ZASERO-698287 format. One record per residue: residue number from 1; chain; x, y, z of N, C-alpha, C in turn. Coordinates in nm, 2 decimals. Example, Ala and Ser with C-alpha at 12.3 -4.5 7.8 and 13.67 -1.06 7.14 Angstrom:
(zafi 1, 'A', (1.32, -0.57, 0.78), (1.23, -0.45, 0.78), (1.32, -0.33, 0.78))
(zafi 2, 'A', (1.28, -0.22, 0.71), (1.37, -0.11, 0.71), (1.29, 0.00, 0.79))
This chain:
(zafi 1, 'A', (5.51, 3.93, 14.30), (5.61, 3.87, 14.30), (5.63, 3.73, 14.22))
(zafi 2, 'A', (5.75, 3.71, 14.17), (5.75, 3.61, 14.07), (5.77, 3.47, 14.17))
(zafi 3, 'A', (5.77, 3.36, 14.08), (5.77, 3.23, 14.14), (5.91, 3.21, 14.20))
(zafi 4, 'A', (6.02, 3.25, 14.12), (6.15, 3.21, 14.19), (6.18, 3.28, 14.32))
(zafi 5, 'A', (6.11, 3.43, 14.32), (6.12, 3.48, 14.44), (6.04, 3.43, 14.56))
(zafi 6, 'A', (5.93, 3.38, 14.52), (5.84, 3.31, 14.63), (5.90, 3.17, 14.67))
(zafi 7, 'A', (5.99, 3.11, 14.59), (6.02, 3.00, 14.63), (6.17, 3.01, 14.71))
(zafi 8, 'A', (6.26, 3.11, 14.69), (6.37, 3.16, 14.73), (6.38, 3.23, 14.85))
(zafi 9, 'A', (6.27, 3.31, 14.87), (6.27, 3.40, 15.00), (6.27, 3.34, 15.13))
(zafi 10, 'A', (6.18, 3.22, 15.13), (6.18, 3.17, 15.29), (6.32, 3.12, 15.35))
(zafi 11, 'A', (6.40, 3.04, 15.27), (6.53, 3.04, 15.32), (6.66, 3.14, 15.32))
(zafi 12, 'A', (6.61, 3.22, 15.21), (6.70, 3.34, 15.22), (6.68, 3.41, 15.34))
(zafi 13, 'A', (6.55, 3.44, 15.38), (6.52, 3.53, 15.51), (6.57, 3.44, 15.64))
(zafi 14, 'A', (6.57, 3.32, 15.64), (6.63, 3.23, 15.75), (6.77, 3.26, 15.76))
(zafi 15, 'A', (6.86, 3.27, 15.63), (6.99, 3.27, 15.63), (7.03, 3.42, 15.68))
(zafi 16, 'A', (6.95, 3.49, 15.64), (7.00, 3.66, 15.67), (6.95, 3.67, 15.82))
(zafi 17, 'A', (6.85, 3.61, 15.88), (6.83, 3.63, 16.01), (6.93, 3.57, 16.09))
(zafi 18, 'A', (6.95, 3.44, 16.08), (7.07, 3.36, 16.13), (7.19, 3.43, 16.12))
(zafi 19, 'A', (7.23, 3.47, 16.04), (7.36, 3.57, 16.03), (7.35, 3.69, 16.10))
(zafi 20, 'A', (7.24, 3.76, 16.10), (7.24, 3.89, 16.18), (7.21, 3.87, 16.33))
(zafi 21, 'A', (7.14, 3.77, 16.37), (7.16, 3.73, 16.52), (7.27, 3.69, 16.57))
(zafi 22, 'A', (7.33, 3.61, 16.50), (7.48, 3.55, 16.55), (7.59, 3.67, 16.54))
(zafi 23, 'A', (7.58, 3.75, 16.42), (7.68, 3.86, 16.44), (7.65, 3.96, 16.54))
(zafi 24, 'A', (7.54, 3.98, 16.57), (7.49, 4.07, 16.67), (7.54, 3.99, 16.81))
(zafi 25, 'A', (7.52, 3.87, 16.81), (7.59, 3.78, 16.93), (7.74, 3.80, 16.95))
(zafi 26, 'A', (7.82, 3.80, 16.84), (7.96, 3.83, 16.85), (8.00, 3.98, 16.89))
(zafi 27, 'A', (7.90, 4.07, 16.85), (7.92, 4.21, 16.88), (7.91, 4.22, 17.05))
(zafi 28, 'A', (7.79, 4.16, 17.10), (7.76, 4.15, 17.23), (7.87, 4.10, 17.34))
(zafi 29, 'A', (7.93, 3.97, 17.28), (8.02, 3.90, 17.35), (8.15, 3.98, 17.35))
(zafi 30, 'A', (8.18, 4.06, 17.25), (8.33, 4.14, 17.22), (8.33, 4.25, 17.31))
(zafi 31, 'A', (8.20, 4.29, 17.37), (8.19, 4.41, 17.47), (8.18, 4.52, 17.38))
(zafi 32, 'A', (8.17, 4.51, 17.24), (8.15, 4.63, 17.16), (8.00, 4.68, 17.12))
(zafi 33, 'A', (7.90, 4.63, 17.20), (7.75, 4.66, 17.19), (7.69, 4.65, 17.32))
(zafi 34, 'A', (7.65, 4.73, 17.40), (7.58, 4.73, 17.52), (7.44, 4.66, 17.48))
(zafi 35, 'A', (7.38, 4.61, 17.59), (7.25, 4.57, 17.57), (7.22, 4.43, 17.59))
(zafi 36, 'A', (7.33, 4.33, 17.58), (7.33, 4.19, 17.61), (7.21, 4.11, 17.57))
(zafi 37, 'A', (7.18, 4.02, 17.66), (7.07, 3.90, 17.62), (6.96, 3.96, 17.57))
(zafi 38, 'A', (6.89, 4.05, 17.63), (6.76, 4.13, 17.59), (6.76, 4.17, 17.43))
(zafi 39, 'A', (6.89, 4.21, 17.41), (6.90, 4.27, 17.27), (6.87, 4.16, 17.17))
(zafi 40, 'A', (6.97, 4.03, 17.20), (6.97, 3.92, 17.13), (6.83, 3.84, 17.13))
(zafi 41, 'A', (6.75, 3.85, 17.23), (6.62, 3.78, 17.24), (6.52, 3.86, 17.14))
(zafi 42, 'A', (6.54, 3.99, 17.17), (6.46, 4.08, 17.07), (6.49, 4.07, 16.91))
(zafi 43, 'A', (6.61, 4.06, 16.87), (6.67, 4.02, 16.75), (6.60, 3.90, 16.70))
(zafi 44, 'A', (6.61, 3.78, 16.78), (6.55, 3.64, 16.77), (6.41, 3.66, 16.73))
(zafi 45, 'A', (6.33, 3.74, 16.81), (6.18, 3.74, 16.79), (6.14, 3.84, 16.68))
(zafi 46, 'A', (6.22, 3.91, 16.64), (6.20, 4.01, 16.53), (6.23, 3.91, 16.40))
(zafi 47, 'A', (6.32, 3.82, 16.39), (6.35, 3.73, 16.30), (6.23, 3.63, 16.29))
(zafi 48, 'A', (6.18, 3.56, 16.40), (6.07, 3.48, 16.40), (5.95, 3.53, 16.36))
(zafi 49, 'A', (5.91, 3.67, 16.39), (5.80, 3.73, 16.35), (5.82, 3.77, 16.20))
(zafi 50, 'A', (5.92, 3.79, 16.13), (5.94, 3.83, 15.99), (5.91, 3.69, 15.92))
(zafi 51, 'A', (5.96, 3.58, 15.97), (5.95, 3.45, 15.91), (5.79, 3.39, 15.91))
(zafi 52, 'A', (5.74, 3.43, 16.02), (5.57, 3.40, 16.05), (5.50, 3.49, 15.95))
(zafi 53, 'A', (5.53, 3.61, 15.92), (5.47, 3.71, 15.84), (5.50, 3.66, 15.70))
(zafi 54, 'A', (5.60, 3.61, 15.65), (5.63, 3.55, 15.56), (5.55, 3.44, 15.49))
(zafi 55, 'A', (5.53, 3.36, 15.58), (5.44, 3.23, 15.59), (5.30, 3.27, 15.56))
(zafi 56, 'A', (5.25, 3.38, 15.66), (5.13, 3.42, 15.61), (5.09, 3.46, 15.51))
(zafi 57, 'A', (5.18, 3.56, 15.44), (5.16, 3.62, 15.31), (5.18, 3.53, 15.23))
(zafi 58, 'A', (5.24, 3.43, 15.23), (5.24, 3.33, 15.11), (5.12, 3.24, 15.10))
(zafi 59, 'A', (5.04, 3.25, 15.21), (4.92, 3.19, 15.22), (4.80, 3.26, 15.14))
(zafi 60, 'A', (4.83, 3.39, 15.14), (4.73, 3.49, 15.10), (4.70, 3.49, 14.94))
(zafi 61, 'A', (4.59, 3.53, 14.91), (4.57, 3.53, 14.76), (4.67, 3.64, 14.67))
(zafi 62, 'A', (4.69, 3.75, 14.78), (4.76, 3.85, 14.72), (4.90, 3.80, 14.68))
(zafi 63, 'A', (4.97, 3.74, 14.76), (5.11, 3.72, 14.74), (5.15, 3.56, 14.72))
(zafi 64, 'A', (5.05, 3.47, 14.72), (5.03, 3.33, 14.69), (5.04, 3.32, 14.52))
(zafi 65, 'A', (5.11, 3.22, 14.49), (5.13, 3.19, 14.35), (4.99, 3.11, 14.32))
(zafi 66, 'A', (4.93, 3.13, 14.18), (4.82, 3.09, 14.14), (4.85, 2.91, 14.08))
(zafi 67, 'A', (4.99, 2.88, 14.07), (5.01, 2.77, 14.02), (5.02, 2.67, 14.15))
(zafi 68, 'A', (4.98, 2.57, 14.14), (4.96, 2.49, 14.28), (5.10, 2.43, 14.32))
(zafi 69, 'A', (5.18, 2.41, 14.22), (5.34, 2.35, 14.24), (5.41, 2.43, 14.33))
(zafi 70, 'A', (5.40, 2.57, 14.27), (5.49, 2.69, 14.33), (5.42, 2.73, 14.46))
(zafi 71, 'A', (5.30, 2.73, 14.48), (5.22, 2.74, 14.60), (5.27, 2.66, 14.70))
(zafi 72, 'A', (5.26, 2.52, 14.69), (5.29, 2.43, 14.78), (5.44, 2.44, 14.80))
(zafi 73, 'A', (5.52, 2.46, 14.71), (5.67, 2.45, 14.74), (5.71, 2.57, 14.83))
(zafi 74, 'A', (5.65, 2.69, 14.78), (5.67, 2.80, 14.87), (5.64, 2.81, 15.01))
(zafi 75, 'A', (5.51, 2.75, 15.03), (5.45, 2.73, 15.18), (5.54, 2.61, 15.25))
(zafi 76, 'A', (5.59, 2.52, 15.19), (5.67, 2.41, 15.24), (5.79, 2.46, 15.29))
(zafi 77, 'A', (5.87, 2.55, 15.20), (6.00, 2.63, 15.24), (5.97, 2.73, 15.34))
(zafi 78, 'A', (5.86, 2.79, 15.35), (5.84, 2.88, 15.46), (5.82, 2.81, 15.58))
(zafi 79, 'A', (5.76, 2.69, 15.60), (5.74, 2.61, 15.72), (5.90, 2.58, 15.75))
(zafi 80, 'A', (5.97, 2.53, 15.67), (6.09, 2.47, 15.69), (6.19, 2.61, 15.73))
(zafi 81, 'A', (6.18, 2.72, 15.69), (6.24, 2.81, 15.73), (6.20, 2.87, 15.86))
(zafi 82, 'A', (6.08, 2.88, 15.89), (6.04, 2.89, 16.04), (6.09, 2.80, 16.14))
(zafi 83, 'A', (6.07, 2.66, 16.12), (6.13, 2.56, 16.19), (6.27, 2.57, 16.19))
(zafi 84, 'A', (6.36, 2.63, 16.09), (6.51, 2.64, 16.09), (6.53, 2.76, 16.18))
(zafi 85, 'A', (6.44, 2.86, 16.19), (6.46, 2.97, 16.27), (6.47, 2.94, 16.40))
(zafi 86, 'A', (6.36, 2.86, 16.44), (6.35, 2.83, 16.58), (6.44, 2.75, 16.62))
(zafi 87, 'A', (6.48, 2.64, 16.55), (6.60, 2.57, 16.58), (6.73, 2.63, 16.59))
(zafi 88, 'A', (6.75, 2.72, 16.52), (6.89, 2.77, 16.53), (6.90, 2.88, 16.61))
(zafi 89, 'A', (6.78, 2.93, 16.65), (6.80, 3.06, 16.75), (6.75, 3.03, 16.89))
(zafi 90, 'A', (6.71, 2.90, 16.93), (6.70, 2.86, 17.06), (6.83, 2.88, 17.15))
(zafi 91, 'A', (6.93, 2.85, 17.08), (7.05, 2.86, 17.19), (7.05, 3.00, 17.21))
(zafi 92, 'A', (7.03, 3.09, 17.15), (7.03, 3.24, 17.18), (6.96, 3.27, 17.31))
(zafi 93, 'A', (6.83, 3.21, 17.29), (6.74, 3.25, 17.41), (6.75, 3.17, 17.53))
(zafi 94, 'A', (6.80, 3.04, 17.54), (6.80, 2.95, 17.66), (6.94, 2.95, 17.70))
(zafi 95, 'A', (7.06, 2.97, 17.65), (7.17, 2.95, 17.69), (7.24, 3.10, 17.75))
(zafi 96, 'A', (7.34, 3.09, 17.82), (7.44, 3.21, 17.87), (7.48, 3.26, 17.75))
(zafi 97, 'A', (7.48, 3.40, 17.77), (7.53, 3.48, 17.63), (7.66, 3.46, 17.59))
(zafi 98, 'A', (7.77, 3.47, 17.68), (7.90, 3.45, 17.64), (7.98, 3.38, 17.75))
(zafi 99, 'A', (8.07, 3.30, 17.71), (8.17, 3.23, 17.77), (8.28, 3.36, 17.84))
(zafi 100, 'A', (8.28, 3.33, 17.97), (8.42, 3.42, 18.02), (8.57, 3.35, 17.96))
(zafi 101, 'A', (8.67, 3.46, 17.94), (8.77, 3.42, 17.87), (8.85, 3.32, 17.97))
(zafi 102, 'A', (8.94, 3.26, 17.91), (9.04, 3.16, 17.99), (8.99, 3.03, 18.02))
């Protein structure tokens, strides 16, 4: 894995997960996809699991960078990505799924 990929991947994963969960939220609210809230919570949990797996992978010798700067930067961005994932997906888990029209 290249250094630029190690640095870019954590926030890219957050962006993709955020977009996917809120796109799924739109589908559920429009009535275009059955499943409702459990599906949204499962999607959010999957994104959190992927973000945590990335953090653990970047800490390992196999995927971590030998350069201290890149290693610290990628780990810091992985923690930021995990925190951003938690912060942006909490509304999906704790609020009502859709507002009624009108």
